[in-house]
C-alpha positions in Angstrom: 17.2 -25.1 -2.2 17.5 -22.0 -4.4 13.8 -21.2 -3.8 14.3 -21.5 0.0 17.3 -19.1 -0.1 15.2 -16.6 -2.2 12.4 -16.9 0.3 14.8 -16.2 3.2 16.2 -13.2 1.4 12.7 -11.9 0.7 11.7 -12.4 4.4 14.8 -10.6 5.6 14.3 -7.8 3.1 10.7 -7.4 4.2 11.8 -7.1 7.9 14.4 -4.5 6.9 11.7 -2.7 4.8 9.3 -2.6 7.8 11.9 -1.3 10.1 13.1 1.3 7.5 9.5 2.5 6.9 8.9 2.8 10.6 12.1 4.9 11.0 11.3 7.0 7.9 7.9 7.7 9.3 9.3 8.9 12.6 12.0 11.0 10.9 9.4 12.5 8.5 7.4 13.9 11.4 4.8 11.2 11.7 3.1 11.1 15.0 4.2 7.7 16.5 1.8 6.5 19.1 3.0 2.9 19.6 5.9 0.8 18.4 4.8 -2.6 17.0 6.2 -4.3 20.1 4.2 -2.0 22.5 1.0 -2.6 20.4 1.5 -6.4 20.5 1.9 -6.3 24.3 -1.4 -4.4 24.6 -3.1 -6.8 22.3 -1.8 -10.0 23.9 -1.0 -9.3 27.6 0.8 -12.2 29.2 0.8 -14.2 26.0 3.6 -15.6 23.9 3.8 -13.8 20.5 5.3 -15.4 17.5 6.2 -13.6 14.3 5.2 -15.6 11.2 5.6 -15.1 7.5 3.4 -16.5 4.8 4.0 -16.6 1.0 0.7 -16.3 -0.9 0.2 -18.1 -4.2 -1.3 -16.0 -7.0 -4.6 -17.8 -6.3 -4.5 -16.8 -2.7 -3.7 -13.2 -3.6 -6.7 -13.1 -5.9 -9.0 -14.7 -3.3 -7.9 -12.1 -0.7 -8.4 -9.3 -3.2 -11.9 -10.5 -4.0 -12.8 -10.9 -0.4 -11.5 -7.5 0.7 -12.9 -5.6 -2.3 -9.5 -4.0 -2.9 -8.6 -2.9 -6.4 -5.0 -4.1 -6.0 -3.6 -7.5 -5.3 -2.2 -7.9 -1.8 1.5 -8.5 -1.5 2.6 -12.2 -1.8 4.6 -11.8 1.4 2.5 -11.5 4.5 3.9 -11.0 8.0 1.7 -11.5 11.0 1.9 -12.2 14.7 0.2 -15.0 16.6 -0.5 -14.7 20.3 -1.0 -17.8 22.4 -1.6 -18.2 26.1 -1.7 -21.6 27.9 -1.3 -23.3 24.5 -4.5 -21.6 23.2 -4.7 -19.1 20.3 -5.7 -15.6 21.7 -5.5 -13.8 18.3 -3.5 -12.9 15.2 -2.2 -9.4 14.6 -1.4 -7.8 11.2 0.3 -4.4 10.7 -1.0 -2.5 7.8 0.6 0.7 6.4 -1.5 2.6 3.9 -2.0 6.1 2.5 -4.8 8.2 4.0 -4.8 11.3 1.9 -1.2 11.8 0.8 0.6 10.6 3.9 0.9 7.1 5.5 -0.8 5.7 8.5 0.2 2.4 10.2 -2.3 0.5 12.2 -2.4 -2.9 13.8 -5.5 -5.0 13.3 -6.0 -7.9 15.7 -8.2 -10.8 14.7 -9.8 -13.0 17.3 -9.8 -16.8 16.9 -13.4 -16.7 15.4 -12.1 -14.5 12.6 -13.6 -11.2 13.8 -11.8 -8.0 14.7 -10.7 -7.9 18.3 -9.1 -4.4 18.2 -7.4 -1.8 16.1 -4.5 0.3 17.3 -3.0 3.3 15.5 0.8 3.0 15.5 1.7 6.1 13.5 -0.1 8.8 11.6 1.5 11.3 9.2 -1.5 13.4 8.3 -2.5 16.3 10.5 -3.9 15.0 13.8 -7.3 16.6 13.2 -7.8 13.9 10.5 -7.4 11.2 13.1 -10.6 9.8 14.7 -10.9 9.6 18.4 -10.0 6.3 20.1 -13.7 5.4 20.8 -14.4 5.5 17.0 -12.1 2.5 16.5 -14.0 0.5 19.1 -16.9 0.0 16.7 -14.8 -2.5 14.8 -14.6 -4.9 17.7 -16.5 -8.1 17.0 -17.0 -7.3 13.3 -16.4 -10.2 10.8 -15.7 -9.8 7.1 -19.1 -9.2 5.7 -21.1 -6.4 4.0 -21.6 -4.6 7.3 -17.9 -3.9 7.5 -18.3 -0.9 5.2 -18.6 2.9 5.5 -21.9 2.6 3.7 -23.3 0.2 6.3 -22.1 -0.7 9.7 -19.2 1.7 10.2 -19.9 5.2 11.2 -18.2 8.0 9.3 -16.2 10.7 11.1 -16.7 14.4 10.1 -13.4 15.8 9.2 -11.7 12.4 9.1 -13.6 10.7 6.3 -10.5 9.6 4.4 -8.9 8.1 7.5 -12.2 6.3 8.3 -12.3 4.9 4.8 -8.6 3.9 4.8 -9.0 2.2 8.2 -12.1 0.3 7.1 -10.3 -0.8 3.9 -7.3 -2.0 6.0 -9.6 -3.9 8.3 -11.3 -5.7 5.3 -7.8 -6.4 3.8 -6.6 -8.0 7.1 -9.7 -10.1 7.6 -9.5 -11.3 3.9 -5.8 -12.3 4.5 -6.7 -14.0 7.7 -9.5 -16.0 5.9 -7.1 -17.0 3.1 -4.3 -18.0 5.4 -6.8 -20.1 7.6 -8.1 -21.8 4.4 -11.6 -20.5 5.2 -12.0 -18.1 2.2 -15.0 -18.6 0.0 -14.9 -15.8 -2.6 
């Protein structure tokens, strides 16, 4: 019972933390393009969207870290959104906030039922806008699974003047796909 109460407190704290980070970004002058709710409606038109929370074990964290290639372990607390329409899974969305150069960017990465990226939406961007790639640049991620091609050195084109953003976005996409694989039980590090 004590563990369940601690989990509920952590989940509530995480929700408050996401909302506080969103408000802080807006107050700090971040360019806010979409709220999470607006992005979810774009990603899952006409679908029911359910917010879920997962608590990763240390083994799952290490598996996700290895799959993504990240230097740091992912958080043990993962919030994601599942879109369903006519009782069928349409996709799973993850919101990832990360530092580009010195300021945060928040993106939503949507994973299709096959485990490939369906779309990426920029929710907020605190760096100068000239460091933000054009919308069509993000389209190259569509259909990409977690493999060696999902890399700036391989299948993802760089962007002159926005290299750090391109790298941060690619890393976030890899992180999300790794978490998706781990949560689906399909990870093979």
